[in-house]
VMD Tcl script that draws the C-alpha trace (Angstrom):
set ca {
  {0.00 0.00 0.00}
  {2.94 2.34 0.64}
  {3.98 1.77 -2.97}
  {0.59 3.00 -4.13}
  {1.00 6.20 -2.11}
  {4.52 6.69 -3.47}
  {3.22 6.42 -7.02}
  {0.45 8.93 -6.25}
  {3.02 11.44 -5.01}
  {5.80 10.84 -7.53}
  {3.82 10.26 -10.72}
  {3.56 13.90 -11.81}
  {7.18 14.76 -10.93}
  {8.43 14.42 -14.50}
  {5.65 16.68 -15.79}
  {6.46 19.29 -13.13}
  {10.14 19.41 -14.10}
  {9.22 19.63 -17.77}
  {6.93 22.59 -17.19}
  {9.48 24.40 -15.01}
  {12.18 23.89 -17.66}
  {9.95 25.63 -20.23}
  {8.96 28.55 -18.00}
  {11.63 31.19 -18.69}
  {9.94 33.83 -16.56}
  {9.84 31.45 -13.61}
  {13.53 30.62 -14.03}
  {14.51 34.30 -14.15}
  {12.37 34.96 -11.06}
  {14.06 32.10 -9.22}
  {17.49 33.55 -10.06}
  {16.42 36.99 -8.80}
  {15.14 35.48 -5.55}
  {18.42 33.57 -5.21}
  {20.35 36.82 -5.69}
  {18.33 38.48 -2.91}
  {18.92 35.45 -0.70}
  {22.69 35.76 -1.26}
  {22.50 39.46 -0.34}
  {20.56 38.61 2.83}
  {22.98 35.82 3.75}
  {25.99 38.09 3.18}
  {24.46 40.78 5.40}
  {23.72 38.19 8.09}
  {27.32 36.91 7.97}
  {28.72 40.44 8.02}
  {30.26 40.29 4.55}
  {28.64 43.60 3.62}
  {26.35 46.26 5.06}
  {27.97 45.69 8.45}
  {28.39 49.42 8.97}
  {24.77 50.40 8.40}
  {24.60 51.89 11.93}
  {27.67 54.09 11.45}
  {26.97 57.82 11.41}
  {30.33 58.76 9.90}
  {29.11 60.61 6.83}
  {27.81 64.13 6.32}
  {24.10 64.78 6.61}
  {22.20 64.12 3.36}
  {25.37 63.66 1.32}
  {24.81 63.17 -2.44}
  {25.68 59.87 -4.14}
  {29.41 59.24 -4.36}
  {31.92 56.40 -4.51}
  {31.91 56.21 -0.72}
  {28.11 56.37 -0.48}
  {26.51 55.05 -3.72}
  {23.04 56.34 -2.77}
  {24.14 59.10 -0.43}
  {23.44 59.34 3.28}
  {20.40 60.09 5.43}
  {19.86 62.94 7.84}
  {22.22 61.54 10.49}
  {24.97 60.50 8.07}
  {24.19 56.78 7.71}
  {24.92 55.13 4.36}
  {21.61 54.50 2.56}
  {22.92 51.67 0.39}
  {24.26 49.75 3.40}
  {20.94 50.20 5.20}
  {19.02 48.97 2.15}
  {21.17 45.86 1.84}
  {20.85 45.10 5.56}
  {17.07 45.52 5.22}
  {17.11 42.61 2.76}
  {18.24 40.42 5.65}
  {15.35 41.74 7.75}
  {12.90 40.95 4.93}
  {14.14 37.37 4.64}
  {14.16 36.81 8.38}
  {10.55 37.95 8.70}
  {9.37 36.39 5.43}
  {10.91 32.96 5.94}
  {9.97 32.60 9.61}
  {6.37 33.66 9.03}
  {5.92 31.71 5.78}
  {7.30 28.44 7.14}
  {5.52 28.63 10.50}
  {2.17 29.78 9.06}
  {2.23 27.18 6.28}
  {3.13 24.38 8.71}
  {0.41 25.42 11.16}
  {-2.15 25.73 8.38}
  {-1.19 22.34 6.95}
  {-1.55 20.57 10.30}
  {-4.82 22.17 11.39}
  {-6.29 22.05 7.88}
  {-5.44 18.37 7.50}
  {-6.94 17.52 10.88}
  {-10.11 19.47 10.09}
  {-10.50 17.83 6.68}
  {-9.75 14.33 7.91}
  {-12.24 14.69 10.78}
  {-14.83 16.52 8.67}
  {-18.05 17.15 10.57}
  {-16.56 16.45 14.00}
  {-16.43 18.91 16.87}
  {-12.73 19.44 16.20}
  {-13.43 20.36 12.58}
  {-16.10 22.81 13.73}
  {-13.73 24.33 16.29}
  {-10.96 24.86 13.72}
  {-13.41 26.40 11.25}
  {-14.74 28.70 13.97}
  {-11.19 29.77 14.85}
  {-10.47 30.51 11.18}
  {-13.60 32.64 10.96}
  {-12.77 34.58 14.11}
  {-9.20 35.35 13.00}
  {-10.31 36.32 9.48}
  {-12.88 38.74 10.92}
  {-10.33 40.76 12.92}
  {-8.67 43.63 10.99}
  {-5.04 42.59 10.68}
  {-3.32 45.84 11.64}
  {-5.62 46.38 14.63}
  {-4.86 42.83 15.72}
  {-1.12 43.49 15.54}
  {-1.49 46.77 17.45}
  {-3.51 45.07 20.19}
  {-1.09 42.16 20.41}
  {1.89 44.51 20.56}
  {0.27 46.43 23.41}
  {-0.60 43.23 25.30}
  {2.90 41.76 24.88}
  {4.99 44.87 25.38}
  {8.71 44.17 25.28}
  {8.38 40.76 23.59}
  {10.73 40.72 20.58}
  {8.70 38.74 18.00}
  {5.22 40.17 18.43}
  {4.89 41.12 14.76}
  {5.84 37.65 13.54}
  {3.47 35.98 16.00}
  {0.62 38.20 14.84}
  {1.31 37.38 11.19}
  {1.49 33.64 11.84}
  {-1.75 33.77 13.83}
  {-3.52 35.37 10.85}
  {-1.80 33.96 7.75}
  {-2.26 30.25 8.52}
  {-6.01 30.37 7.90}
  {-5.82 30.50 4.09}
  {-3.48 27.51 3.98}
  {-5.70 25.71 6.46}
  {-8.81 26.15 4.30}
  {-7.00 24.97 1.16}
  {-5.50 21.91 2.84}
  {-8.82 21.03 4.46}
  {-10.57 21.09 1.09}
  {-7.80 19.03 -0.53}
  {-7.87 16.41 2.24}
  {-11.65 16.11 1.94}
  {-11.22 15.51 -1.80}
  {-8.43 12.96 -1.26}
  {-10.51 11.08 1.30}
  {-12.91 10.07 -1.47}
  {-10.23 8.59 -3.74}
  {-9.67 4.87 -4.22}
  {-6.18 4.61 -2.74}
  {-7.41 6.01 0.59}
  {-10.38 3.64 0.60}
  {-8.05 0.75 -0.16}
  {-5.78 1.73 2.73}
  {-8.75 1.65 5.11}
  {-9.90 -1.73 3.79}
  {-6.56 -3.40 4.52}
  {-6.47 -1.91 8.02}
  {-3.95 0.92 7.74}
  {-4.24 3.10 10.89}
  {-6.09 6.38 10.38}
  {-3.12 8.44 11.54}
  {-0.87 6.74 9.00}
  {-3.39 7.32 6.23}
  {-3.37 11.04 6.99}
  {0.41 11.42 7.36}
  {1.59 8.96 4.71}
  {-1.15 8.97 2.08}
  {-2.83 12.39 2.23}
  {-0.45 15.12 3.38}
  {2.22 14.31 0.75}
  {-0.44 14.92 -1.90}
  {-0.94 18.49 -0.64}
  {2.70 19.45 -1.31}
  {1.77 21.44 -4.43}
  {-0.54 23.63 -2.34}
  {1.97 24.10 0.46}
  {4.83 25.17 -1.82}
  {2.71 27.81 -3.53}
  {1.24 29.01 -0.23}
  {4.73 29.35 1.24}
  {5.78 31.74 -1.53}
  {2.52 33.72 -1.29}
  {2.80 34.00 2.50}
  {6.44 35.08 2.18}
  {5.38 38.02 0.00}
  {2.47 38.90 2.29}
  {4.78 38.88 5.33}
  {7.29 41.21 3.67}
  {4.62 43.69 2.60}
  {2.99 43.58 6.03}
  {6.33 44.14 7.74}
  {6.99 47.20 5.59}
  {3.58 48.69 6.43}
  {3.91 47.89 10.14}
  {7.44 49.30 10.35}
  {6.24 52.43 8.57}
  {3.54 52.76 11.26}
  {6.03 52.11 14.06}
  {4.66 48.65 14.91}
  {7.22 46.53 13.10}
  {10.93 45.84 13.47}
  {12.32 47.46 16.61}
  {15.92 46.30 16.31}
  {17.84 46.75 13.11}
  {16.46 48.45 10.04}
  {13.91 47.50 7.40}
  {12.57 48.90 4.15}
  {9.51 50.09 6.06}
  {11.51 52.09 8.59}
  {13.56 53.59 5.75}
  {10.39 54.72 3.98}
  {9.13 56.15 7.28}
  {12.07 58.55 7.27}
  {10.68 60.21 4.14}
  {8.43 62.52 6.17}
  {11.29 64.92 6.75}
  {13.29 64.12 3.63}
  {10.80 64.78 0.84}
  {10.33 68.37 1.96}
  {14.10 68.81 1.80}
  {14.25 67.18 -1.65}
  {16.06 63.96 -0.68}
  {14.74 60.67 -2.08}
  {17.57 58.20 -1.46}
  {15.72 56.18 1.18}
  {12.62 55.94 -0.99}
  {14.49 54.85 -4.12}
  {16.60 52.23 -2.32}
  {13.87 50.74 -0.11}
  {11.00 50.77 -2.58}
  {13.21 49.62 -5.48}
  {14.60 46.59 -3.65}
  {11.19 45.71 -2.20}
  {9.56 45.95 -5.65}
  {12.17 43.64 -7.18}
  {11.83 40.97 -4.50}
  {8.03 41.02 -4.37}
  {7.74 40.91 -8.17}
  {10.19 38.01 -8.42}
  {8.35 36.03 -5.73}
  {4.99 36.67 -7.37}
  {6.28 35.41 -10.73}
  {7.88 32.41 -9.01}
  {4.62 31.63 -7.21}
  {2.74 31.70 -10.52}
  {5.34 29.41 -12.11}
  {5.11 26.94 -9.22}
  {1.32 27.02 -9.30}
  {1.26 26.28 -13.03}
  {3.85 23.52 -12.72}
  {2.40 21.84 -9.63}
  {-1.30 22.00 -10.53}
  {-2.21 18.31 -10.99}
  {-4.71 19.14 -13.74}
  {-2.06 20.98 -15.77}
  {0.68 18.44 -15.04}
  {-1.52 15.62 -16.24}
  {-1.77 17.26 -19.64}
  {1.91 18.19 -19.89}
}
mol new
graphics top color blue
foreach p $ca { graphics top sphere $p radius 0.5 }
foreach p [lrange $ca 0 end-1] q [lrange $ca 1 end] { graphics top cylinder $p $q radius 0.2 }
display resetview
């Protein structure tokens, strides 16, 4: 019976690889995301942007060889701050995307497998409650309740973002429960827990991969908005906090922070959106079957 499940999971793999090899836009997007990841890793290891805190330049200096995008009001290098903010984006995006997708997969699978039970009803009720709360008000309330806790923003995002993944996985598990290989597993006495973990969850991988990329983008955009409002990153620097500095800079005619932060954010979000579309097209079982 395990061989049947392995075939169900691995059968479309060749079609997926074939579709990805033909998707030039998806390949370019993956390379761009990889480039951003290298920038974030280098900033984390201290290879570059290590001096983003230094206030050793003149106030609002124009672009030069020493400061490619100039400096801000207190003499900090804008380019170094923008590169370091890429690390912040990846830290927030990856932690939220992985945790929210994992939580949504577990709760969604349990709800779908136990469809109609009190546990299913409880999980659906929790999804409805969380979806009904305005996100930014929820973060503000959570930040006030947990003052001083370092990862309030990430916890708030995870608490909200898992619901979409949970609904998708629940629907997919309900559909899988009606297929022949699951019925056959029950007939030969495979334990229910093993059916869920070994025969159903692997067949939701296509949903989870796409949801991870979508949640990553949502987390980055939310972090930028929250940091702009003063509710986001409190240690370090992010694209949102750089954009927040514009209040006093635009009047003075300085746009370095805006160009650096918004430009890098636009490139990363666009690349991840294109990559998510490529993964969705490649992993959709209906499209793979016809590849």
